[in-house]
N, C-alpha and C positions, 0 to 999 in steps of 0.2 A: 890725341892726334895720331891717326893711323899712318902707317908707312906706305910708301908708293906700291910696294908689293901687295899689301892687303887691299888697297884700292883697285889694283889691276885685277885681282881675283874677284872682287865684288862686281866689277864691270863685266867680267866674263860670265859670272854666274847669272847676272841680271839678263844678259842677252840670250844665254842658253835657255833660261826659263821663258822668255818672251817667245823666241822662235819655236822652241819645243812645245809650248802651250798652244801656239797658233796652229802648228802641225797637228797636234792631238785634236784640236777643235775641228779642223777640216776633216780629219779621218773619222771623227765621231759623227759629223754631219753626213759624210758619205756612207757610213755604215748603218744609218737609221733604217734603211729598207730591209736589211738582213736581220738585225737584232735591235729592237727598239731600246731595251734596257741598256745593252752594251753601248749603243750609239750615244744615248743621253749621258751615260756615265763617263764615257771618253770625252764628250763635249764639256761636261762640267769640270772634269780634271784639267782639261786644256785651258779653260777660262780662268780657273784658279791659279794655274801656273803662270799664265800671261799677266794676270793682275799682280801676282807676287813679284814678277820681274819689273813691272812698272814701279811698284813700291820700292824695290831695291834701287832703282835709278833715282828716285826722289831722295832716298836716304843718302845715296852716294853724292848727290848734288849738295847736300847740307854739310858734308864732312870736308874739312880743310886738310890738305896734305901736310905732312911734316917734312921739312927739308933735311 
């Protein structure tokens, strides 16, 4: 049973990964014209980060807080 502080950190990390990943995805798509390899790399890293954030939200939903 995790404490409230641990759950709050997990929530923050999940949303940082989601929003940061989506930002990286958009920047990767925007930079495809300048550097194809860099654009694809940034896009893939962004998608992986966003998916990791979604997985953390699922994990957080399954945890029950300790009072």
